[in-house]
C-alpha positions in Angstrom: 47.9 117.2 46.8 47.3 117.4 50.5 44.6 115.1 52.0 41.4 116.7 53.4 42.7 116.3 57.0 45.9 117.9 56.1 44.2 120.7 54.2 41.9 121.2 57.2 44.8 121.5 59.5 46.5 124.1 57.2 43.2 126.1 57.2 43.0 125.9 60.9 46.5 127.0 61.3 45.9 130.0 58.9 42.8 130.9 60.8 44.7 130.7 64.1 47.4 133.0 62.7 44.7 135.5 61.7 43.0 135.3 65.1 46.4 135.8 66.8 47.1 139.0 64.7 43.6 140.2 65.6 44.3 139.7 69.2 47.5 141.6 68.8 45.5 144.5 67.4 43.3 144.6 70.4 46.2 144.2 72.8 47.9 147.3 71.2 44.7 149.2 71.6 44.4 148.3 75.3 48.0 149.5 75.7 47.1 152.9 74.1 49.4 152.1 71.2 47.4 153.3 68.2 50.3 153.3 65.7 51.2 149.8 66.7 47.6 148.7 66.5 47.3 150.1 63.0 50.5 148.4 61.9 49.2 145.0 63.2 45.8 145.7 61.6 47.4 146.2 58.2 49.3 142.9 58.6 46.1 141.2 59.8 44.1 142.6 56.8 46.8 141.4 54.4 46.8 137.9 55.9 43.0 137.7 55.8 42.6 139.2 52.4 40.0 141.7 53.8 39.6 144.2 56.5 37.2 144.1 59.5 35.3 147.2 60.3 34.6 146.2 63.9 38.3 145.7 64.6 39.3 149.0 63.0 36.5 150.6 65.0 38.2 149.4 68.2 41.4 151.1 67.0 39.5 154.2 66.3 37.9 154.2 69.8 41.4 153.7 71.2 42.5 156.9 69.5 39.5 158.8 70.9 40.2 157.5 74.3 43.8 158.6 74.1 42.7 162.0 73.1 40.1 162.3 75.9 42.8 161.2 78.4 45.4 163.6 77.1 47.3 165.8 79.6 46.6 168.7 77.2 43.3 170.4 78.0 42.4 171.4 74.4 43.1 167.9 73.0 41.2 166.4 76.0 38.2 168.6 75.2 38.3 167.5 71.6 38.4 163.9 72.5 35.4 164.1 74.8 33.5 166.2 72.1 34.2 163.4 69.6 33.1 160.6 72.0 29.9 162.6 72.7 29.1 162.7 69.0 29.0 158.9 68.9 26.0 158.8 71.2 25.5 155.3 72.6 28.4 154.0 70.5 30.8 155.9 72.8 29.3 154.6 76.0 31.7 151.8 76.7 34.7 154.0 76.1 33.2 156.7 78.4 32.6 154.2 81.1 36.2 153.0 80.9 37.4 156.5 81.2 35.2 157.1 84.2 37.2 154.6 86.1 40.4 156.6 85.7 41.4 159.4 88.1 41.1 163.2 88.1 39.6 165.3 85.4 39.4 162.6 82.9 37.1 160.5 85.1 35.1 163.6 86.0 34.6 164.6 82.4 33.6 161.1 81.5 31.0 161.0 84.4 29.4 164.2 83.1 29.5 163.0 79.5 27.6 159.8 80.6 25.1 161.8 82.5 24.5 163.9 79.4 24.2 160.8 77.3 21.5 159.6 79.6 19.5 162.7 78.9 20.8 164.6 82.0 18.5 162.4 84.2 19.2 162.0 87.9 22.0 163.6 89.9 25.7 163.4 89.4 27.7 161.6 92.1 28.1 163.7 95.2 31.9 163.5 95.1 31.7 165.9 92.0 30.5 168.6 94.3 34.2 169.0 95.4 35.0 170.3 92.0 33.5 173.7 92.9 36.5 174.4 95.1 39.1 173.0 92.6 42.0 175.1 91.6 41.7 174.3 87.9 38.9 176.2 86.0 38.2 173.1 83.9 37.2 171.2 86.9 35.1 174.0 88.4 33.3 174.3 85.1 32.4 170.6 85.5 31.1 171.5 88.9 28.4 173.6 87.1 27.0 170.4 85.7 26.9 168.9 89.2 24.9 171.9 90.4 22.6 171.7 87.3 22.0 168.0 88.0 20.6 169.1 91.4 18.7 172.1 90.0 20.7 174.2 92.5 19.9 177.8 91.4 21.6 179.4 94.3 24.8 177.5 93.6 24.8 178.3 89.9 24.2 182.1 90.7 27.2 181.9 93.0 29.3 180.3 90.2 28.5 183.1 87.8 30.7 185.2 90.0 33.8 182.9 89.4 36.9 184.8 88.4 37.3 182.5 85.3 35.3 183.1 82.2 35.0 179.4 81.2 33.5 178.7 84.6 31.0 181.6 84.3 30.0 180.5 80.8 29.4 177.0 82.1 27.2 178.3 84.8 25.2 180.4 82.3 24.6 177.4 80.1 23.3 175.4 83.1 21.1 178.2 84.2 19.6 178.4 80.6 18.9 174.7 80.5 17.3 174.2 83.8 14.3 176.6 83.8 15.7 178.4 86.8 13.3 181.2 87.6 15.9 183.0 89.7 18.2 183.2 86.7 16.6 186.1 84.9 18.3 189.1 86.7 21.7 187.3 86.7 21.5 186.6 82.9 20.4 190.2 82.2 23.3 191.6 84.2 25.8 189.2 82.6 24.7 190.1 79.0 25.2 193.8 79.8 28.2 193.9 82.0 30.3 190.8 82.2 33.9 191.7 81.2 34.3 188.6 79.1 32.8 188.6 75.5 32.3 184.8 75.6 30.2 185.1 78.8 28.1 188.0 77.4 27.5 185.9 74.2 26.5 182.8 76.3 24.1 185.1 78.3 22.7 186.6 75.1 21.9 183.1 73.8 20.3 182.1 77.1 18.1 185.2 77.0 16.5 184.0 73.8 14.4 181.7 75.9 13.5 184.3 78.5 10.6 186.0 76.7 9.9 189.7 75.9 11.4 191.0 79.1 14.8 190.2 77.6 14.1 192.5 74.7 15.9 195.7 76.0 19.1 193.8 77.0 19.2 192.0 73.6 18.7 195.3 71.8 21.6 196.7 73.7 23.7 193.6 72.7 23.3 194.6 69.0 25.8 197.4 69.7 28.2 195.4 72.0 31.8 196.1 71.3 32.5 192.4 70.5 31.5 190.9 67.2 30.5 187.6 68.6 28.0 189.1 71.1 26.5 191.3 68.3 26.1 188.3 65.9 24.3 186.3 68.6 21.8 189.0 69.4 19.4 189.1 66.3 18.4 185.4 66.6 17.9 185.7 70.4 15.9 188.9 70.0 13.6 187.3 67.3 13.1 184.2 69.6 12.5 186.3 72.8 10.5 189.1 71.5 9.1 188.4 68.0 6.6 191.2 68.1 9.4 193.7 68.7 12.1 192.1 66.4 11.0 193.6 63.1 10.9 197.2 64.5 14.4 196.7 66.1 16.1 194.7 63.4 14.5 196.3 60.4 16.8 199.4 60.4 19.8 197.1 60.1 18.7 196.1 56.5 20.9 198.8 55.1 21.7 199.2 51.3 25.2 198.0 51.9 24.8 194.6 53.5 27.4 193.5 56.2 27.7 190.7 58.7 25.3 192.1 61.2 22.7 193.2 58.7 22.7 189.7 57.1 22.3 188.1 60.5 19.4 190.5 61.3 17.8 189.5 58.0 18.3 185.9 58.7 16.6 186.3 62.1 13.7 188.1 60.5 13.4 185.7 57.6 13.0 182.8 60.1 9.8 184.7 61.1 8.8 184.9 57.4 9.3 188.7 57.1 9.2 189.2 53.3 11.5 192.1 53.1 14.2 190.2 55.0 13.9 187.3 52.6 14.2 189.8 49.6 17.3 191.3 51.3 19.0 188.0 51.6 18.2 187.1 47.9 19.5 190.4 46.8 22.7 190.0 48.8 23.6 186.9 46.7 24.5 189.4 44.0 26.8 191.6 46.2 30.2 192.6 44.8 31.7 191.4 48.1 32.6 187.7 48.3 32.1 187.6 52.1 28.6 188.9 51.9 27.7 186.5 49.1 28.9 183.6 51.1 27.1 184.6 54.3 23.9 185.2 52.3 24.2 181.8 50.6 24.2 180.1 54.0 21.3 182.2 55.2 19.0 181.5 52.3 18.7 177.9 53.3 15.5 178.6 55.0 13.9 179.9 51.7 14.4 176.5 49.9 10.7 175.6 50.3 8.9 178.8 49.6 11.2 180.6 47.2 13.0 177.8 45.5 12.3 179.1 42.0 14.0 182.4 42.8 17.0 180.5 44.3 17.2 178.4 41.1 18.2 181.5 39.2 21.5 181.4 41.0 22.5 177.8 40.1 24.8 179.2 37.5 26.1 182.0 39.7 29.7 182.9 38.8 30.7 182.6 42.5 31.1 178.8 43.1 30.3 179.3 46.8 26.9 180.6 45.9 26.1 178.0 43.2 27.3 175.2 45.3 25.1 176.0 48.3 22.1 176.7 46.2 22.5 173.4 44.2 22.9 171.5 47.5 19.6 173.1 48.7 17.6 172.4 45.6 18.8 168.9 44.6 16.0 167.3 46.6 13.3 169.4 44.9 12.0 167.0 42.1 11.3 169.9 39.7 14.7 171.5 40.2 16.8 168.3 40.7 18.2 168.0 37.2 19.6 171.5 37.2 21.0 171.2 40.7 22.8 167.9 39.7 24.2 169.5 36.6 25.6 172.4 38.7 27.1 170.0 41.2 28.8 167.8 38.5 30.4 170.9 37.1 31.6 172.1 40.4 32.9 168.6 41.3 35.2 168.8 38.2 36.8 172.1 39.3 40.5 172.2 40.2 39.6 174.0 43.5 39.7 171.1 45.9 37.7 172.8 48.6 34.8 173.4 46.3 35.1 170.1 44.4 35.0 167.9 47.5 31.8 169.5 48.8 30.1 169.1 45.4 31.2 165.5 45.4 29.8 165.0 48.9 26.5 166.5 47.8 26.4 164.1 44.8 27.3 161.1 47.0 24.5 162.0 49.4 22.1 161.8 46.4 23.4 158.4 45.5 25.2 159.6 42.3 27.8 157.3 40.8 31.5 158.1 40.1 32.2 159.7 43.4 34.3 157.0 45.0 37.5 157.5 43.1 37.7 161.4 43.5 36.7 161.3 47.2 39.3 158.6 47.9 41.9 160.8 46.2 40.8 163.7 48.4 41.5 161.7 51.5 45.2 162.2 50.7 44.9 165.9 49.8 47.6 168.3 51.0 45.0 170.7 52.6 43.7 169.4 55.9 40.3 171.2 55.2 39.9 169.1 52.1 40.8 165.9 54.0 38.2 166.7 56.6 35.5 167.2 54.0 36.5 163.9 52.3 36.1 162.1 55.6 32.6 163.6 56.1 31.7 162.5 52.6 33.0 159.0 53.0 29.8 157.5 54.6 27.7 158.4 51.6 30.5 157.4 49.1 31.0 154.0 50.6 27.3 153.2 50.7 26.1 149.8 52.0 29.5 148.2 51.7 30.7 149.9 54.8 34.4 150.0 53.7 36.3 151.9 56.4 39.8 150.8 55.5 40.6 153.8 53.3 40.1 156.0 56.4 42.6 153.9 58.5 45.7 155.9 57.5 44.0 159.1 58.6 43.9 158.0 62.2 47.6 159.1 62.1 46.9 162.3 60.3 49.3 165.2 61.3 46.2 167.3 61.7 44.5 166.1 65.0 41.1 167.3 63.9 41.3 165.0 60.8 42.4 162.0 62.9 39.5 162.5 65.3 37.0 162.9 62.6 38.2 159.8 60.8 37.9 157.9 64.0 34.3 159.0 64.5 33.3 158.1 61.0 35.0 154.7 61.3 33.0 153.9 64.4 29.7 155.1 62.9 30.1 153.2 59.6 31.1 150.0 61.4 28.0 150.2 63.5 25.6 150.3 60.5 
């Protein structure tokens, strides 16, 4: 048997080896080698006999940094969106990205400004973005103008030939309380050739007050679906006294997308016939109508919970799932809601089952760990995404993030980014 000094030396050597592997993980992250970092992390975990959430979180942040620094604009946008979702936990990574060059640094500076509550002015050098060739960079210039409350500059920017730049300018105008924005927003909602810009203007007009009523009423018959669907909520917010008269005729006997959105907007103002319309639509013969109504009735969970409870055993699992998830926190209806969720969790339809499991896990119900762990490896990317979202509730206080590690290399980029975000948030508990 080894002496105490000898055993102590062996222990120190073992710890030194573990520390060395941990350093290799971090070195690979710094080099942008996420697959290599994961491989070293697995070896480190095996040698230690346990994982380390903080070290895996560094790997996850490395993945998010790689995405944000991508040469591909869509992936870059997804990476920055994921980092923003981390709040202050993404600050160090954003600060490192702000020291790079080009659009990556510029996006990072804007993200940090937003993280700080949009206080102060962005660096003067970002003003050069307004004359950049790339629309992505000119759109960032809208934030620079917004940080200076430059209404005149933003009004010039809504004339940009690119729709993404015009949309960015509209969003800044709507945020800043720019009194000069009214006429421009009204004109954009009516006449801009881009549906995305018209939709952004319609959303912005919701905060303008009753004078936006006529333009928002016109938007209800816009040729583009997105614009039409944005109009009811904005109209109800801008001109509540007019909303029922304008939206009421849309509550037709045969519900459709727009009529349900009109009903949802009116129900948010406690219009009883709109609430009745949504409840009745849960029994529509059309699956799409039932699904949209099941989402819209969430606002009725407090005042009309008993009526919603009649749908806990609805033959459409989309309806019964959403109703059960709404009612499970009502003490008098909890037992029935839990029973419905358990039944749905046992269904072979993975998309339904994983959402039911997530709702059960959020309520602290046992026996969800194994099926959610299995769902992390599902064939369908949508099921894997939902399993990742359910994981924080499933893992509970233990904070075990290692089952999410393989998903950092998921073939679906959205799954990988989502797994990275959840790893960082769980590790920070």
